BALOBA-1460 file (C-alpha; in Angstrom, 3 decimals):
// residues 173
<rec num="1" residu="t" x="1.081" y="17.760" z="-31.570"/>
<rec num="2" residu="y" x="3.415" y="17.433" z="-34.681"/>
<rec num="3" residu="y" x="2.418" y="17.115" z="-38.207"/>
<rec num="4" residu="i" x="5.141" y="15.473" z="-40.150"/>
<rec num="5" residu="r" x="5.618" y="14.149" z="-43.710"/>
<rec num="6" residu="a" x="8.800" y="13.416" z="-45.976"/>
<rec num="7" residu="y" x="9.725" y="15.446" z="-49.063"/>
<rec num="8" residu="a" x="12.291" y="14.925" z="-51.766"/>
<rec num="9" residu="t" x="13.421" y="17.495" z="-54.037"/>
<rec num="10" residu="n" x="14.974" y="16.770" z="-57.482"/>
<rec num="11" residu="a" x="15.333" y="18.877" z="-60.664"/>
<rec num="12" residu="t" x="11.796" y="18.869" z="-61.523"/>
<rec num="13" residu="a" x="10.151" y="19.685" z="-58.296"/>
<rec num="14" residu="t" x="9.752" y="18.713" z="-54.766"/>
<rec num="15" residu="t" x="7.207" y="16.055" z="-53.767"/>
<rec num="16" residu="y" x="5.781" y="15.059" z="-50.320"/>
<rec num="17" residu="g" x="5.002" y="11.820" z="-48.809"/>
<rec num="18" residu="e" x="1.871" y="11.109" z="-46.704"/>
<rec num="19" residu="q" x="1.224" y="13.402" z="-43.572"/>
<rec num="20" residu="i" x="1.486" y="11.811" z="-40.280"/>
<rec num="21" residu="v" x="0.459" y="13.152" z="-36.891"/>
<rec num="22" residu="v" x="2.415" y="12.340" z="-33.668"/>
<rec num="23" residu="k" x="2.052" y="13.880" z="-30.120"/>
<rec num="24" residu="t" x="4.942" y="13.983" z="-27.625"/>
<rec num="25" residu="l" x="4.834" y="12.127" z="-24.549"/>
<rec num="26" residu="d" x="3.842" y="13.801" z="-21.451"/>
<rec num="27" residu="g" x="7.123" y="13.004" z="-19.829"/>
<rec num="28" residu="l" x="5.549" y="11.559" z="-16.509"/>
<rec num="29" residu="p" x="6.900" y="8.393" z="-15.130"/>
<rec num="30" residu="t" x="4.923" y="5.257" z="-15.042"/>
<rec num="31" residu="v" x="4.457" y="3.567" z="-11.741"/>
<rec num="32" residu="e" x="2.659" y="0.416" z="-10.559"/>
<rec num="33" residu="t" x="1.402" y="-0.024" z="-7.114"/>
<rec num="34" residu="n" x="2.247" y="-3.707" z="-5.568"/>
<rec num="35" residu="t" x="-1.052" y="-5.483" z="-4.611"/>
<rec num="36" residu="e" x="0.722" y="-7.544" z="-2.047"/>
<rec num="37" residu="t" x="0.219" y="-5.714" z="1.379"/>
<rec num="38" residu="t" x="0.662" y="-6.611" z="4.926"/>
<rec num="39" residu="a" x="-1.537" y="-4.798" z="7.521"/>
<rec num="40" residu="t" x="-1.542" y="-4.990" z="11.334"/>
<rec num="41" residu="a" x="-3.784" y="-2.793" z="13.531"/>
<rec num="42" residu="l" x="-1.543" y="0.094" z="13.286"/>
<rec num="43" residu="t" x="0.680" y="-0.197" z="10.272"/>
<rec num="44" residu="i" x="0.418" y="-1.199" z="6.399"/>
<rec num="45" residu="s" x="3.482" y="-2.588" z="4.462"/>
<rec num="46" residu="a" x="3.163" y="-1.613" z="0.866"/>
<rec num="47" residu="g" x="5.198" y="-0.804" z="-2.138"/>
<rec num="48" residu="g" x="5.484" y="0.007" z="-6.052"/>
<rec num="49" residu="k" x="7.860" y="0.068" z="-9.071"/>
<rec num="50" residu="v" x="8.637" y="2.857" z="-11.221"/>
<rec num="51" residu="t" x="8.830" y="1.096" z="-14.574"/>
<rec num="52" residu="d" x="9.604" y="4.079" z="-16.699"/>
<rec num="53" residu="n" x="10.983" y="7.691" z="-15.713"/>
<rec num="54" residu="g" x="9.271" y="9.395" z="-18.583"/>
<rec num="55" residu="g" x="12.770" y="10.574" z="-19.755"/>
<rec num="56" residu="f" x="13.381" y="12.453" z="-16.607"/>
<rec num="57" residu="t" x="15.215" y="11.549" z="-13.161"/>
<rec num="58" residu="i" x="12.662" y="10.192" z="-10.425"/>
<rec num="59" residu="i" x="13.312" y="12.823" z="-7.726"/>
<rec num="60" residu="e" x="10.846" y="11.179" z="-5.274"/>
<rec num="61" residu="r" x="8.765" y="7.999" z="-5.489"/>
<rec num="62" residu="g" x="6.424" y="6.593" z="-2.345"/>
<rec num="63" residu="i" x="2.937" y="5.727" z="-1.384"/>
<rec num="64" residu="c" x="0.295" y="8.136" z="-0.819"/>
<rec num="65" residu="y" x="-2.760" y="7.104" z="1.280"/>
<rec num="66" residu="s" x="-6.040" y="7.951" z="2.741"/>
<rec num="67" residu="a" x="-8.905" y="6.727" z="4.624"/>
<rec num="68" residu="t" x="-11.433" y="9.152" z="3.166"/>
<rec num="69" residu="n" x="-10.242" y="9.868" z="-0.336"/>
<rec num="70" residu="s" x="-10.742" y="6.981" z="-2.521"/>
<rec num="71" residu="e" x="-8.206" y="8.366" z="-5.187"/>
<rec num="72" residu="p" x="-5.242" y="9.414" z="-2.798"/>
<rec num="73" residu="t" x="-2.651" y="11.725" z="-4.021"/>
<rec num="74" residu="v" x="0.314" y="13.244" z="-2.552"/>
<rec num="75" residu="l" x="-2.124" y="16.087" z="-1.034"/>
<rec num="76" residu="d" x="-3.190" y="13.228" z="1.393"/>
<rec num="77" residu="a" x="-0.774" y="11.423" z="3.498"/>
<rec num="78" residu="f" x="2.175" y="9.931" z="1.861"/>
<rec num="79" residu="v" x="5.565" y="8.215" z="2.888"/>
<rec num="80" residu="a" x="8.544" y="8.823" z="0.493"/>
<rec num="81" residu="s" x="10.631" y="5.741" z="-0.413"/>
<rec num="82" residu="g" x="13.797" y="6.837" z="-2.108"/>
<rec num="83" residu="k" x="14.336" y="8.160" z="-5.871"/>
<rec num="84" residu="g" x="15.154" y="6.341" z="-8.945"/>
<rec num="85" residu="n" x="13.389" y="3.741" z="-11.065"/>
<rec num="86" residu="g" x="12.669" y="0.242" z="-9.605"/>
<rec num="87" residu="s" x="10.986" y="-1.294" z="-6.759"/>
<rec num="88" residu="f" x="10.650" y="0.196" z="-3.535"/>
<rec num="89" residu="n" x="8.758" y="-0.696" z="0.019"/>
<rec num="90" residu="t" x="7.696" y="1.292" z="2.941"/>
<rec num="91" residu="s" x="5.670" y="1.299" z="5.892"/>
<rec num="92" residu="l" x="2.584" y="3.227" z="6.608"/>
<rec num="93" residu="q" x="2.664" y="3.932" z="10.368"/>
<rec num="94" residu="k" x="0.284" y="5.179" z="13.131"/>
<rec num="95" residu="l" x="-2.957" y="3.891" z="11.374"/>
<rec num="96" residu="t" x="-6.332" y="3.466" z="13.046"/>
<rec num="97" residu="p" x="-7.535" y="-0.337" z="13.741"/>
<rec num="98" residu="s" x="-10.365" y="-1.859" z="11.584"/>
<rec num="99" residu="t" x="-9.964" y="1.131" z="9.066"/>
<rec num="100" residu="k" x="-10.242" y="0.849" z="5.332"/>
<rec num="101" residu="y" x="-7.480" y="2.609" z="3.521"/>
<rec num="102" residu="y" x="-6.914" y="3.349" z="0.073"/>
<rec num="103" residu="l" x="-3.321" y="3.828" z="-1.233"/>
<rec num="104" residu="r" x="-1.312" y="3.825" z="-4.433"/>
<rec num="105" residu="a" x="2.329" y="4.252" z="-5.411"/>
<rec num="106" residu="y" x="3.565" y="7.532" z="-6.851"/>
<rec num="107" residu="a" x="6.515" y="8.838" z="-8.546"/>
<rec num="108" residu="t" x="7.647" y="12.344" z="-9.352"/>
<rec num="109" residu="n" x="10.065" y="13.900" z="-11.923"/>
<rec num="110" residu="e" x="10.502" y="17.464" z="-13.238"/>
<rec num="111" residu="n" x="7.210" y="17.281" z="-15.252"/>
<rec num="112" residu="g" x="5.012" y="16.176" z="-12.254"/>
<rec num="113" residu="t" x="3.692" y="13.352" z="-10.502"/>
<rec num="114" residu="a" x="2.232" y="9.971" z="-11.810"/>
<rec num="115" residu="y" x="0.196" y="7.393" z="-9.898"/>
<rec num="116" residu="g" x="-0.336" y="3.636" z="-9.854"/>
<rec num="117" residu="e" x="-3.728" y="1.960" z="-9.373"/>
<rec num="118" residu="v" x="-5.448" y="2.219" z="-6.287"/>
<rec num="119" residu="v" x="-5.263" y="-0.721" z="-3.712"/>
<rec num="120" residu="t" x="-7.624" y="-1.136" z="-0.888"/>
<rec num="121" residu="v" x="-6.330" y="-2.300" z="2.316"/>
<rec num="122" residu="v" x="-8.241" y="-2.858" z="5.941"/>
<rec num="123" residu="t" x="-6.053" y="-2.501" z="9.213"/>
<rec num="124" residu="k" x="-6.655" y="-5.400" z="11.739"/>
<rec num="125" residu="d" x="-8.843" y="-4.570" z="14.547"/>
<rec num="126" residu="g" x="-5.959" y="-4.832" z="17.075"/>
<rec num="127" residu="l" x="-7.167" y="-7.567" z="19.190"/>
<rec num="128" residu="p" x="-4.712" y="-10.215" z="20.318"/>
<rec num="129" residu="i" x="-5.351" y="-13.859" z="19.025"/>
<rec num="130" residu="l" x="-5.290" y="-16.806" z="21.540"/>
<rec num="131" residu="s" x="-6.422" y="-20.110" z="22.482"/>
<rec num="132" residu="t" x="-7.575" y="-21.501" z="25.812"/>
<rec num="133" residu="t" x="-5.575" y="-24.856" z="26.691"/>
<rec num="134" residu="e" x="-6.731" y="-27.450" z="29.170"/>
<rec num="135" residu="t" x="-4.239" y="-29.541" z="30.573"/>
<rec num="136" residu="t" x="-5.407" y="-31.362" z="33.892"/>
<rec num="137" residu="v" x="-8.601" y="-31.644" z="35.464"/>
<rec num="138" residu="t" x="-9.253" y="-33.620" z="39.094"/>
<rec num="139" residu="s" x="-12.203" y="-33.621" z="41.256"/>
<rec num="140" residu="t" x="-11.093" y="-30.560" z="42.923"/>
<rec num="141" residu="t" x="-8.831" y="-28.865" z="40.511"/>
<rec num="142" residu="i" x="-8.411" y="-27.653" z="36.929"/>
<rec num="143" residu="t" x="-5.112" y="-26.570" z="35.545"/>
<rec num="144" residu="s" x="-5.683" y="-24.369" z="32.584"/>
<rec num="145" residu="g" x="-3.668" y="-21.797" z="30.428"/>
<rec num="146" residu="g" x="-3.566" y="-20.381" z="27.080"/>
<rec num="147" residu="n" x="-1.462" y="-19.814" z="23.813"/>
<rec num="148" residu="i" x="-0.973" y="-16.076" z="22.594"/>
<rec num="149" residu="t" x="-0.291" y="-16.380" z="18.765"/>
<rec num="150" residu="s" x="-0.687" y="-12.627" z="18.177"/>
<rec num="151" residu="d" x="-0.568" y="-9.346" z="20.122"/>
<rec num="152" residu="g" x="-2.859" y="-7.582" z="17.601"/>
<rec num="153" residu="g" x="-0.204" y="-5.087" z="17.266"/>
<rec num="154" residu="y" x="-0.278" y="-3.820" z="20.973"/>
<rec num="155" residu="t" x="1.860" y="-5.099" z="23.694"/>
<rec num="156" residu="i" x="0.079" y="-7.529" z="26.138"/>
<rec num="157" residu="t" x="-0.488" y="-5.899" z="29.426"/>
<rec num="158" residu="a" x="-2.087" y="-8.865" z="31.079"/>
<rec num="159" residu="c" x="-3.051" y="-12.448" z="30.593"/>
<rec num="160" residu="g" x="-4.471" y="-15.373" z="32.596"/>
<rec num="161" residu="v" x="-7.491" y="-17.524" z="32.618"/>
<rec num="162" residu="c" x="-11.122" y="-16.396" z="33.859"/>
<rec num="163" residu="y" x="-13.773" y="-19.165" z="35.000"/>
<rec num="164" residu="s" x="-17.292" y="-19.192" z="36.294"/>
<rec num="165" residu="t" x="-19.774" y="-21.793" z="37.423"/>
<rec num="166" residu="t" x="-22.666" y="-19.826" z="36.341"/>
<rec num="167" residu="n" x="-21.915" y="-18.135" z="33.291"/>
<rec num="168" residu="s" x="-20.932" y="-20.236" z="30.146"/>
<rec num="169" residu="t" x="-18.905" y="-17.121" z="28.729"/>
<rec num="170" residu="p" x="-16.886" y="-16.009" z="31.642"/>
<rec num="171" residu="t" x="-14.971" y="-12.675" z="31.298"/>
<rec num="172" residu="i" x="-12.552" y="-10.952" z="33.655"/>
<rec num="173" residu="e" x="-15.617" y="-9.179" z="35.315"/>
């Protein structure tokens, strides 16, 4: 905190202007979390932007995240994404399906680490997305198939059709 006032001296005296009080900035960077994210069952693509370096060089920036801490810091899990000002994107890997994650951008300079706003993202369930197609039916045969539109984040290890004459919701059992 600084107390400041102007002064002027002439042959008769020194006079002072009104006092103002100012406080220096903390020197921390300003960082924003990108609210646009993309999630799969095992990954989240996220990013941020360093809008002000606080007067000092940004030595690290990235995304910190947690499934339990609603205000994650770099003491939780994090992925660094370079140095300097500007926008950045990164991918959080090896996550758990159907899990809520709290994440936010961070930026570090020599004065410390600053954080953007927290964004909540839920990873997908990891299940494939598919539809059943019916192509031809005769009195003794049915030709059918399916269309897999997403592997859910995992490799498809088997696919086909299942059927039953007694169960209205057939399974592979």
